[in-house]
C-alpha positions as CSV (number, residue, x, y, z in Angstrom):
1,X,37.8,6.2,2.3
2,X,38.7,7.0,-1.3
3,X,36.1,5.0,-3.2
4,X,33.3,5.7,-5.7
5,X,29.7,5.7,-4.4
6,X,26.3,6.0,-5.9
7,X,23.4,7.2,-3.8
8,X,20.0,6.8,-5.3
9,X,17.4,9.5,-4.5
10,X,20.5,11.3,-3.4
11,X,19.7,15.0,-3.9
12,X,17.0,15.5,-1.2
13,X,16.2,14.3,2.4
14,X,18.0,11.3,3.8
15,X,19.7,10.7,0.4
16,X,21.2,14.1,0.3
17,X,22.6,13.7,3.9
18,X,24.1,10.4,2.9
19,X,25.7,11.8,-0.2
20,X,27.3,14.7,1.7
21,X,28.5,12.4,4.5
22,X,30.2,10.0,2.0
23,X,31.8,12.9,0.3
24,X,33.1,14.2,3.6
25,X,34.5,10.8,4.3
26,X,36.6,11.0,1.2
27,X,34.4,9.3,-1.4
28,X,33.7,10.4,-5.0
29,X,29.9,10.5,-5.0
30,X,27.3,10.4,-7.7
31,X,23.8,11.4,-6.5
32,X,21.0,9.9,-8.6
33,X,17.6,11.5,-8.9
34,X,14.4,10.8,-10.9
35,X,12.6,14.0,-11.6
36,X,13.2,17.2,-9.6
37,X,15.7,19.0,-11.8
38,X,15.6,22.2,-9.8
39,X,16.4,20.5,-6.5
40,X,19.1,18.5,-8.2
41,X,20.8,21.6,-9.6
42,X,20.6,23.4,-6.3
43,X,22.1,20.4,-4.6
44,X,25.0,20.1,-7.1
45,X,25.7,23.8,-6.8
46,X,25.7,23.8,-3.0
47,X,27.7,20.6,-2.5
48,X,29.8,20.0,-5.6
49,X,28.5,16.5,-5.9
50,X,27.7,15.4,-9.4
51,X,24.0,14.5,-10.1
52,X,22.7,12.0,-12.6
53,X,19.1,11.6,-13.7
54,X,17.4,8.3,-14.2
55,X,14.5,6.2,-12.8
56,X,15.6,3.3,-10.7
57,X,12.4,1.5,-11.8
58,X,13.9,1.1,-15.3
59,X,16.6,-1.5,-15.5
60,X,18.1,-0.3,-18.8
61,X,18.2,3.3,-17.5
62,X,20.0,2.1,-14.4
63,X,22.6,0.2,-16.4
64,X,23.2,3.2,-18.7
65,X,23.4,5.6,-15.7
66,X,25.9,3.4,-13.9
67,X,27.9,3.2,-17.0
68,X,28.1,7.0,-17.2
69,X,29.0,7.3,-13.5
70,X,31.8,4.8,-14.0
71,X,33.1,6.6,-17.1
72,X,33.1,9.8,-15.1
73,X,34.3,8.7,-11.7
74,X,35.6,5.1,-11.9
75,X,34.3,1.7,-10.8
76,X,31.6,1.9,-8.2
77,X,32.5,0.4,-4.9
78,X,29.6,1.6,-2.8
79,X,25.9,1.5,-3.6
80,X,23.3,3.1,-1.4
81,X,19.8,2.1,-2.4
82,X,17.9,5.0,-1.0
83,X,15.3,6.0,-3.6
84,X,11.7,5.4,-2.6
85,X,8.2,6.6,-3.1
86,X,4.9,6.3,-1.3
87,X,1.4,5.8,-2.7
88,X,-0.6,5.3,0.5
89,X,-4.2,4.0,0.6
90,X,-6.2,1.6,2.7
91,X,-5.9,-1.8,0.9
92,X,-9.6,-1.9,-0.1
93,X,-9.0,1.4,-2.0
94,X,-5.5,0.7,-3.3
95,X,-5.2,0.5,-7.0
96,X,-3.1,-1.8,-9.0
97,X,-1.1,1.2,-10.2
98,X,-0.4,2.3,-6.6
99,X,0.9,-1.2,-5.9
100,X,2.9,-1.4,-9.0
101,X,4.6,2.0,-8.7
102,X,5.8,1.4,-5.2
103,X,7.0,-2.1,-6.0
104,X,8.9,-1.0,-9.1
105,X,10.7,1.8,-7.3
106,X,11.2,0.5,-3.8
107,X,11.8,-3.2,-4.5
108,X,12.6,-3.7,-8.2
109,X,14.7,-0.6,-8.0
110,X,17.1,-2.3,-5.5
111,X,17.5,-5.2,-8.0
112,X,17.9,-2.8,-11.0
113,X,20.7,-0.9,-9.3
114,X,22.5,-3.8,-7.6
115,X,22.5,-6.3,-10.4
116,X,24.6,-4.3,-13.0
117,X,27.2,-3.5,-10.3
118,X,27.4,-7.0,-8.8
119,X,29.8,-8.5,-11.4
120,X,32.3,-5.7,-11.0
121,X,32.3,-5.9,-7.2
122,X,32.8,-9.7,-7.4
123,X,35.8,-9.2,-9.8
124,X,37.4,-6.6,-7.6
125,X,36.7,-8.5,-4.4
126,X,35.2,-5.5,-2.7
127,X,31.8,-4.0,-2.5
128,X,29.3,-2.3,-0.2
129,X,25.6,-2.5,-0.8
130,X,23.5,-0.6,1.7
131,X,19.7,-0.4,1.3
132,X,17.5,2.0,3.1
133,X,14.5,0.1,4.2
134,X,12.0,1.4,6.9
135,X,10.5,0.8,10.3
136,X,7.3,0.1,8.4
137,X,9.0,-2.8,6.5
138,X,9.6,-4.3,10.0
139,X,6.3,-3.7,11.7
140,X,3.8,-2.8,8.9
141,X,1.7,0.3,8.7
142,X,-1.9,1.1,8.1
143,X,-2.6,2.2,4.5
144,X,0.9,1.1,3.4
145,X,0.5,-2.6,2.3
146,X,2.5,-1.7,-0.8
147,X,5.2,0.3,0.9
148,X,5.6,-2.1,3.9
149,X,5.7,-5.1,1.5
150,X,8.4,-3.6,-0.6
151,X,10.5,-2.5,2.3
152,X,10.2,-5.9,3.9
153,X,11.3,-7.3,0.6
154,X,14.4,-5.1,0.8
155,X,15.4,-6.8,4.1
156,X,14.9,-10.3,2.6
157,X,17.0,-9.3,-0.4
158,X,19.7,-8.1,1.9
159,X,19.9,-11.3,3.9
160,X,20.0,-13.5,0.8
161,X,22.5,-11.5,-1.2
162,X,24.8,-11.1,1.8
163,X,25.4,-14.8,1.7
164,X,26.4,-14.7,-1.9
165,X,28.8,-11.7,-1.6
166,X,30.6,-12.6,1.6
167,X,33.4,-14.7,0.1
168,X,34.1,-12.0,-2.5
169,X,34.5,-9.2,0.0
170,X,31.1,-7.7,-0.6
171,X,28.9,-6.8,2.4
172,X,25.2,-6.2,2.0
173,X,23.3,-4.5,4.8
174,X,20.1,-2.6,5.4
175,X,19.1,0.3,7.6
176,X,15.6,0.8,8.8
177,X,15.0,4.4,9.8
178,X,12.1,5.4,11.9
179,X,10.5,8.8,11.5
180,X,13.1,11.3,10.3
181,X,12.7,15.1,10.3
182,X,12.7,15.4,6.5
183,X,10.8,18.0,4.5
184,X,8.0,15.4,3.9
185,X,7.6,14.6,7.6
186,X,7.8,18.2,8.7
187,X,5.1,19.1,6.2
188,X,2.5,17.1,8.0
189,X,0.2,18.9,10.4
190,X,1.8,19.7,13.8
191,X,-0.8,17.6,15.6
192,X,0.1,14.6,13.5
193,X,3.8,15.1,14.1
194,X,3.1,15.3,17.9
195,X,1.3,12.0,17.8
196,X,4.2,10.4,16.0
197,X,6.7,11.8,18.5
198,X,4.6,10.5,21.4
199,X,5.3,7.0,20.1
200,X,9.1,7.5,20.1
201,X,10.8,6.8,23.4
202,X,13.7,9.2,22.8
203,X,11.0,11.9,22.5
204,X,12.0,13.4,19.1
205,X,12.2,12.7,15.4
206,X,15.5,11.4,14.0
207,X,17.8,13.5,11.9
208,X,18.9,12.6,8.4
209,X,22.5,13.0,9.5
210,X,22.1,10.2,12.0
211,X,21.1,7.8,9.2
212,X,24.0,9.1,7.1
213,X,26.5,8.2,9.8
214,X,25.2,4.7,9.9
215,X,25.8,4.5,6.1
216,X,29.3,5.8,6.4
217,X,30.2,3.2,8.9
218,X,28.7,0.3,6.9
219,X,30.5,1.6,3.8
220,X,33.9,1.7,5.6
221,X,36.6,-0.9,5.7
222,X,35.9,-1.1,9.5
223,X,32.6,-2.8,8.8
224,X,34.0,-5.7,6.8
225,X,32.7,-8.3,9.3
226,X,29.1,-6.9,9.2
227,X,26.9,-8.3,6.5
228,X,23.3,-9.4,6.2
229,X,22.5,-7.1,9.1
230,X,19.6,-4.7,9.6
231,X,20.4,-1.6,11.6
232,X,17.2,-0.3,13.3
233,X,17.5,3.4,13.8
234,X,14.1,4.5,15.2
235,X,14.6,6.0,18.6
236,X,13.3,3.0,20.3
237,X,9.9,3.1,18.6
238,X,10.1,-0.6,17.5
239,X,12.3,-3.4,18.7
240,X,13.3,-6.3,16.5
């Protein structure tokens, strides 16, 4: 699969696993990140994957960053919208800023990255847009009205845009991970992790590589008949 891919939030956690898996599959990969220069430098040194810094919440920064990636690597065929943040709070305590920050990154960021690439994908009659949503965009979650709303919006975006891209060889799909053994999840108290695992029928947290393998399949030529779909990867915790 010799294509150019951008993975947003691609230097840590699920994003890093996706970037590595796409490189292993033969892609030229650009890993975007927003702020952690130390982690990005370590990721680049360990993997050989080029890293690019910009905020997906800024449309102009996305357009400029994409332009630099295409100058360095060539036209982008695969976009993985993985970047996301949380600003959790019960709704009666949630601030406008907490709502705005999550929407700008987790929902607007998907538009900001996809829109500048869409025209080129249409012209070349090929594209893969894969957005990492969440189990909490499907079922909701206490103290995550902002996050759940944004992630549900990602699914709606996917279903609508898939209809526009289909005749031009562009597939648009979403993946909804459940609880994955990332640094963030592993940092919560052990009792909290145990309570989460108790809700997962397979009896364990997911692995970032398991989400990455879903992405590699959806990015491949073999997945050309799959579009507008949501892959639910949560160990049986929630059925759609």
